[in-house]
N, C-alpha and C positions, 0 to 999 in steps of 0.2 A: 658422467652423463647418466641420468636415471633411466631405468629400463621401463619401456611401455608395458602395459598389462592388457591381456585379452581375456574376456570372461564370456561364458555362455549362460543364458537364462534358462532355468529348468521349469519355472512355473510363472504364471501371470502375476505381476506385481508392479508397483510404482518404482521409477528409477531411483529416487532417493533411498527408499527402503532397501533396494537391491545393493546399492553402493555402500550403505552403512553396514550391511551384513558381510559384504565381500571384500571391502577395502580395510584391512586391519590397520589400526593406528591412525585412521582418518576420522576427524570429528565432522559433525554436520556442517560447520563453517568451512572446514577444509574442502568438503565436497561441493558446497555452494560456490566456492571460489573456482574450483575446477570447471564446474558447469558454466559459471559466468564468463570465464575466459575461453570457452569453446573447446575444452580439452577432453570432452566426453563424446565419443561417437557411438551411435546405435545403427547397426547394419550399414556402416560406412558413411553415415550422415551426422553432422554435428547437432547435438541436442542440448539446449540450455534449460529446458523446463524440468524442474525437480520432480513434478508429479506426472511426468510422461509415463503412459501405460505401456509396460513391456509384456511381450508374449513369449511363451515357451519356444526356445530355439533362436531367439534374438542374440546377435553377437554384439558385445560391448567392448570397446577399446578405449583405454585411458591413455591419452598422449601426454606423458609426463614432461616432455621436452619442448612443447610448443612455446614459442616466444610470446611473452605477455606485454607487448607494446600497446599501451592504452592511450586514449585521447583524454586530455584534461577537459572535463565538462563542468568546471566550476562546482565541484562537489556532487554533481548528479551521477548516479550509478545506473547503467543500463542493465536491467534484469533480463529482458527478452527483446529480441528484434527479429521480425520476419518481413516479408514483402508487404504486409498490410497493417501491422501494428508495431508500436514501440512502447515498451513498458519500462518505467523508470522508478528509482527510489529517490524521491525529491527531498533535499535537505530542508530543515526548518529555516525560515528567514528569506526564502526565495519565492517571489511571486510566480503563480502559474502562468499568467498572461497579463500584460499591461491593460488597464482599463482606460488609459488616455494616451497622450503622445509623449509620455516620459521616455527617456533614453535608458532607463534602468534595465539591467539584465533580468530576464525572466526565463523560466523553464522553456517556454515556447521559443524565445529568441535563440537560446543556447542550442536547442535541438534543431532549429531551422538551420543554423550555421553548420551543425554536425552533418545533417543529411545532404546539404548543398555542397559540403566538402567532398562528398563522394560523387555527386553529379549535380551540376548547377540547376537542373530542371526539377530536382527532387523538392518535395514540399512536406510539411508536417501540419496536422490538423488537431486542434484540441478537442477532446471528447468530453471530459469532465474536469472540474477544478478542485484543488485543495487550497484552503486558506494559506496565506503567506507563511504563517508561523506553525502550520501543521506539516509534519514530515510524513514520508511513506510512499506507498504504491500509487502510481498515477499512469493512466493509459492515454496514449496519443494514437491517431490514425495516420497512415502514410499515403493515403489517397482518398479522394472524395467519396468513392463508393463505400469504403470501410467506415468513414466518418458518418455518412448518412445511415448506414446499416445500424451502427451502434447508437447514435444519438436519437434516431427516430424510434428506436425500440429499447431504450436504455433500461426501463423498469422490467421488461420481459427478458432482456439479454443478461442482465446482472443477476446472478444466483446467490451471491453472498458478498457482503461488505463488512469487514470486521476492523474495528479501531481499538486502540489501547488509550485509555484516558487516565491520567494521574489527577486525582481530584482532592480537594481540601477536606479534611476531617475523616473520621472513621465511619464508613458506610455499614450500617447494622445488618441490612438484608444481604444474604448471599447472592441473590439474584432477583430480578424484577423487570417490569415492563412499564414504560412511560408513554402515554398516548395523549396527544393534544392536537389542536389546529393552529398552525403557525401563521402569524401575520407580521408585517414590517411597518414601523411607524415612519414619520417624516424624517426622523434623524437616522434612518437606516438601521435601527435596532430591532431585531426579531424578538417576538414575545409570543407566549402561549395563550390561546383561548380554549375553552373547554366545551364548545358546541359547534358543530359544522354549520350551524345557522349564522355564525359570526363572520363567515366569509374567508376563513383561513384555509390553509392547505394541511391535510391530514399528515401527521408525523408520528411514527411508532418506533421506539427505541427499546431494545432489549439489552440488559446488562447482567454480568455476573462478576462477583468480587474475586480477584486473584490474590491480592495481598492487602493488608491494612495495618495501620499503626495509629497512634493518637494524633499524628500530624496529618496523615492523608491516606488515601486508598488507591490501589491500582485496579482498574476495571477493564474487562473485555466487553466491548460494546458492539452489538450487531444491529445494523440498520434494516428495518423493513421498508422504510421510505428514505429518500435522499433529499431532504430539504435544506435550504441555506441555513447554516449555523445550528442545525438540528441538535447535535450532541451538546454543543455549548449551552444552548437554551435549556435542554432537558436536564443536564447535570445541575444547572442553576435551580431549576424547578425542584429537583430532588433535595436541594439544600446543601449540595456539595459541588460548587463550581469548579471547573477545570483550573488547575494550578496556572497562575500567570494570566488568567483571563479577566482582567479588570472590567472589561466591557460588560461582562455578565456576572459580576459580583465577587470575583476572587479578591481576597485581602492580601495574599502574598504570592511569592513566585519561588517555589522550591528549587527549580532547576534552571532558572534564568532564561526560560523559553516557555512557550505554550505547551502544556502537558497533554498533547494530542498527537497520535501517530496512526496513520492508515496502514494496518498490518497486512490485511489479506483482501484480495478481490478475486472473485470467481465469476466468469461470464462465458457466454457462447461466442466463439471466434467468428468474426464477420464473414469469413470465406470458407473455412473448413466446416463450420457449424458444430465443431466439437467443443466440449466444455473444457476451459483452461483455467488454471488457478495460479496466482502469483503472490508471493509473500515477501515482506520486508521485516528484517530482524528488529525487535524492540530495542530502541537505543538504551545503552547501559545506564545512562543518567537517570532513566525513569525508575531505577531500582535504588537510587542513592539514599532516599530517606528511610529505606527498609534495612539498611546496614545497621549494625549495632550502634555505631556512632550517631546515626541519624534518628534513632528512636527517641 
């Protein structure tokens, strides 16, 4: 049986930074796993948030022997859960919520079953959506007040939304900003216009290049606005459509899925009013074309 560890915080810092410094032999992924399974206690309470702010004098306990009995949620990983919100890592290929009466499993239906398994009166509320083929961080509310608080003030509540996009071709610029007004045609295809007089919705996308090869480029994309298909349209406008996105001009599919991943979301918690941030690891397959064999 592994021995539990107790540590004392000497100065203000974030939980992940503290654990990386003080847990020898533990990688970032090891620590994320400990957090995800509720094995880290701060002053006697379980904390799963990697960027939790610690203060001098806080007591940290690492429970190395806690049972890791997990519920099979069809590939969904729960990143954070409290009385008001549920934050997940959604796999690619799973709908956020059904738009009709199909019986297909969705993130919403799976999580509804999950919370009702604890109490039949529990409910789940969708706050925002990810496209079916986009993976990554997604936020749900666990009560109507939290849903209303987040949805009614979404643009003010959300402080940061960062995506990773694997796009076709070598992007020459190290960073840039794309601005347009987005509209949708009768075929439900979103497209850019370049004057607010055209009646579209303002969309601003910032990007920076992380990796590039002759085949494609890996971009970190930060949204200033959150419009439908915004990244997909703007990458197409840039001349580098998202890999696998035939709807917006992609010619190939490097990784057999859409090359789009919601990496980070930072927002004001609906109840505590504290800023919280959640992150999903970039899928390894996104780096495939940058391996020596893939160049």
